[in-house]
N, C-alpha and C positions, 0 to 999 in steps of 0.2 A: 504493499500499500503506500509506504514513504517512497519509494522506486517510483511509482507509479506519481505522485506528486510533483517528485523531481523532474521525470520526464515533461511534465506539463507545463513548467514554468516556462516562459519566454525567453528564448533562445539570447536575448539581447540582455538577459542578467548576469553580472558580471562574477568572478570564481566568489570573490567574497561575501556576495549578496548568497551564495548559493551553499556557503559554508556557515553562515548566520541564522539562514533557513533552515538547514538541517539543526545544528545544535540547538534552534528555538524547540523543533519538533521533537527532541530527542529526550528534554530535558521534563522531568514530571512535573502538572501544574501548580503541584502543590509544593516543589520545589522552588519552581518560578515562584510564586508570589512571597515566598521568605526570601528569597535574594533581594527581589524588588522591595519589600519592607525595611531590609535592613539595608537599604542603597542610602545614595547622597541624601538626594531630594526628600525621601521619606523621613531620615534621621533629621534633617534640617527641620522639617516643619515638626516632629515631636518636640524638639525642642522648644516649640513656640506655642506648647500646649495651654499654657497659663497665662498668654497674652492673647488681646484680639485687634486686627488690622483695624489701622485706621484710614479712611479712605473711598471715595463714591466709586462706585464700580461702572456708574452711567455719568456721564460729563454732562456739565450744564453747560460745555462749548461745542456742542453737537452742532449746534444749529447758528455758528458762527459766522458762515458766509449769507444768510438770510440779509435779502436787499433789505428790509425792514429797520436795522441797525447803520443804514448809510444815511445820518444824517449831514447833511453840506457844511461846509463852515459858516457859511452866512446866511445860516437857518437862527430864527430868533430862539432863545432859551423858553420854552413852553410848559418843561416840568421837572421836577427836580429829578437827576439822575440816581440809577438804581444798579446797584453790586449785581451783577450776572455771574462770577465766578472767582473762587480763592484758591490760592495757589501757595502753598510751599515747597521748598527744594532743600531737605533737608542736610544733603553733600553738594557743596559748591560745584557746579556744574554738569552734575547728574540729573537723575530722572526725576521728574518733578511730582509730587501729590498734591490732588485737587481733594478740595475739604468743604465741607457746609457751614461751618463756621471754625472759628481762628482768634484764638486767645492773644491781644496785643500785650507785647511788653516794651520795657523801655528799649531792647535791641531790635524791637520788628516782631512779627509772628512767632508765638512759640515754635520751636524746630526749625525755623529755618534757617539754612547754614549753620547747623552746627557743627557740620564736618570739612574737610576739605585735604583733599590729597596734593601729595605734594613730591616733588625729586630733589634729590643732593645732585647741585653742580657746584662744579669749583671755581671761584674766585681768587682774585689777588690776596685775600684775606685766609683762604683755609675755603674746603666744603662747607655750602650754605642750602638750606633748604628750602625751596619756592614752589609756592602754589602751582598748579597747572588748571589748565581750561578747555575748553571747548576753540578757545583761539588756537589752540596749536594742536589739540588730540579732540577732533569733532567726534570721534566715537565714541565718548565721555555722554552723549545722548544716549546712547542706548545701554548704559548702565540703569538698572532698571532698579526703583526704591521704593521699599515697603516700609511702614511704619507701625509698630506691636507697641502697644502699652497694655498696663495690668488693667484688670475690671476689679468688679464687687467680689468677684469670686477666685480671685487668682491665690494659687498657692505663696504666703509669704515666704516660703523657705526657699522656693525658687531661684536661684541665681539671679537670671535676668529681671525677676520681679522687683528682688531689691535694686537692681543697676535702674527701676523705673522704667521699663521697657528696653527695646532694640532697635534698629535699622536693619533689615534685609538687605543686602546688595544681589543684585543678578546678573549674568553677564555673559554673551556667548564664550562657549568653547570653542576656541579656533583648530585646537588642535587635530591633524586628519588622521591620526590612529586613534581610535575610538574602544574600548574593550567590547567583548560583546554584552557584559551585564550591563554598560552604560546602554547600550543599544535597546538592551529588553526594558531598562528603566523609562528608556525616550519613547518606547512602544505603549508601555505602559499608561504614562503620565497623558501621550499627546496621542496616541492611534498611529503616529507615525515614525516606522521602523529606523527612518534615515534622517528623523529631522536633528536640528544641529543641538547638542547637549549644551546644557549652560552651568555655570558655575555659581553659586550661590553661598553669601558667606555673613554669618550675625556679629553687630558689632553693639556692644553695650551702649544703651543712650548717656547713663550716668555711673558708671562704675565708681562702689562703692570703698572706703579708705582700705576697706580689706580685700578687696578686689584688686584696687590700682597695687597692694603690696603683693599680693599673690600674683599679679602678672609682670611686678617689674615695671609699671609705667611710671613715665617721669615727664615733664615740662620742658619742653624745648622750643625756640625761637625758628621762624619762617618768615618769609615774605610774600605779601601780596600788593602787586603791582610795587611802588615804590616805599610802603610802609611797613614795618617788622611789627608781628603780631607774633602769639604763643598759643600755645594747643599742646594738649596731653596725645603723644605719641602712641596711637593705637596700634601702629606695627607691629608690636610684638605679641599681641593677644593669638592664642594658636591657631583661633579661624581664622582671622586676620593673614597672618604671616602664612598659611598655608595658600592661600588666592591671590597673594599678591605676584608670586611668579607669574601664571596665567594672567592675570588682568594685566602687566608688564606686555607679555605676548599680544593680547588685543588691543591694546591699546600703541603698539609698537615704539615700546619705550624700550632702549637697550637691554640686554639683559646684564650689563656689568653696571648700570645706573639703578641707585637706591632709590624705593617708593615707598610711600609710607600713606598714613590716613591721623590728619590731625584732631582733638575735639576740640571746641571752645569748653575754656572753665569759665568760673566767676573774674577771674582775674584778665580775662580776655581783650573785653571790650574797650574801646578806645577812643578818645573823640573826634567824631565826624568833621573832616576837613571842609570849610570851606561852606557850612551852614549858616546860612541868613536867615535864619529863625531866631525872631526876639524872644529873649531867652523870658520878658514878661509874659508870653503866651504859654514856652513847653516849658517852664519851669529852671530843669536843670539841663545844664548843657547836654546836648545829643551824644550818644555813642552808640557804637555798632561793632559786631562779632568780624564775621568773615565776608560782608558783603562789599562789594567793589566801594560805594559811595554810604549814601544813606539807607536807614534799615527798612524803609519799604517802597514799593513801586507801584503807582498808579498807571493803567493805562485804559484806553477807551477802544472799542468795537469800531466807533464809526471812525475815528483816526486811524486806526490799521485798517478799513476800507477804503478809505480817503486814499490811503497810499497805495492799496493794489492796486487802485484804478490807472494807475499812473506807470503800474508796470509793464514788461513787453509780456505780449499773451501766454507766450510760453512758461511764465512765473507766476501767472495767477491761477487760483486766487491766493492771495498769502494766510499763513497761517499766523496768527495772533498769537498761538502759542513760544513763537521763533522768541518772544521780546521779553522771557520769561519775570512776566509782571506777578507781583501778589495779588492785586485787586485790578478785577477786570469792570468798568460798568459799561451801561447803556444807557441811550435817553438823553444825551447830551453831542452836541453838535461836534465837529471833526476839529481836534485840538482845543477846544472849548479849556480844557483841564489847565492847559499852561498857561491860562491869565487867574487863575485860582493862588491864594496864600493861605487858605486856612479852609479848612472843610471839617462837618460834623457828620458822623454816621449815626442815621436814626433806626433804629432798628423796629421792626413790625412789633404793634401790641401782642399780636397773639405769640411771638418768640420771644420776647423778652418784656417785663417790666422796669427793670433797673432803669431808675434814673441817672445814672450816670453814661454819660453818652463818651465815644472814643472820638478823640479827635486829634487830626493830624496839620501839623503846620507843612505846607507845601512849600519847597527849600528851590527848586531850580528844574528844567529841562532835564529829559533823561539823554544824555549825549550817549551816541551808539559807537560801537565798535565791528568789528567781523563774526562775533555770533551770531546775529539774527542771520548770515547766509550759510547756517548749517542747518541742513533739513532734520528736525527733532524724529522724523517717524526713520529716515535711512541713516543717520550720523555724515552724511556728505553735504561739500560746500555744493550749493546751487550757483547756476551761472547761465546767463542767456546764451542765447545762439550767436555762435563768433561770425565777425564780420566777414565780409572776403576778403581771404590772405590771412586772417587770423587763425591758429588752431585752437585756440580758447576764449571764452566768451567771457566777458566781466562778472564779477559777485553779486547777485541781487538777494538781499533787497540794498543794499549799502549802494549801491552804484545809482541808485533812483533815490534813495536817501539824501546823497550828497547834490545831487542835482535841483530837489524840489525844497530839500527841506534843512538847509541850513542856514537857519532863522537866528541867529545868532552866532557871536567869535569869540564865546566864552573859552572854549576848547578845542584849541589848534587841529586837536586829535583824531576830533569828531567825525562820524561818517555819517552827519545828520543827526535828528533830533524827533525822539516822539516817545510820550509819556512823560512822566511826571516824579522826581523822586520826593518823600514824605519822611517828616520825624513826627513822633508821637507826642503828643504834649502828656505831660506828668498826668494830667486831672483826670483823663482816661485809661490809665493802666489798669490792667487787668480787666478788663471787658473784652465779649467775645463781639466779634464783628461777624455777620451774617449773610450768607447771598441773601436777597431780597432787599437786604436792608436799605433804605434811600441816603443820598449824600445830602447835607445842607451845605450849598457854598457860602461862607462867613465872609469873603472879601476876595 
């Protein structure tokens, strides 16, 4: 019977396919189940059994291209803008998490930019750690991020519960030689025997003092652009250390170059540079952790659709998620947010009866770099169609932004402007911001 089955397979199947199929058919089903349940995917999720995954399974941005959000720049303001979607990015430059509510803290939304990858580079004064991002490693968009937090029934003795939860990072395993066990795992979990296997690893959110001592975690300095910051070096944690060599291969980082993951600590936040928000409103000076500039970024679907209309046809429509904003709004004319100086977030009475309101001081327009050119779905840099005689097209949307959205000269390195940077005012800290909340423009 087995021989008949093998002979019935298409002649196009290669030798490795036949071998995998033969092995699969010869192994007793009970043994297969046991092996899969002890595989990497199952054992990783077993460690999360006392935690709950945070985030939406259905995005609020599925209709982001709908023309109803296209409100022209010269349209009158007839209604209050409303929050369309909320995003946090636990690991700088990696996958986002969409939520229906987010807690506002002094450094931005809770869990946003809590971690940052960094590589060690040689300098005149010796080796130094420097952050990496999609600017030079566009495949970082393909590092999927999950946030897992304790719940009311969590086991208080579980190490990850004691650490306040964890993040789960997953990325494709580009190793071309996969064991038959990995293939069986993929068949069981995806239904595709030849699906690309993935590497997943767990990183505790807030290691306890005992866990810090147990793992030997230390505080180190590294640079984000031109500023020096600090972080707990999580690269020595066994689950992280085991994954880093594979991650280097995926991101095309030389095997001889060191890679690690830093985590913010209470000592990490530093004063934001160039904050024009008056202290009479924000209370205490603004600080941030691993964000490039200010703690909160607001962007508008009207603004993105206005830019999208200017793009070459091959680059339309423009995915708003390229811009990695925390708050996405609708109901305001294109670029209207750039005229704001302060705004208050008004929750629906059905959502919150708290009289305290989250209030943000709008600091400046957001100057853009090359990151929006990276397609978040593919991890590749998008260009337009090359002109005659050219081998490569121009990067998009930055080429269009430079042409049409150089609306100020504050940043000489800017590749156009879209969105605004904000800092939280102290009076509204500790308040949840919700999808559906209205925004009252105060000035």
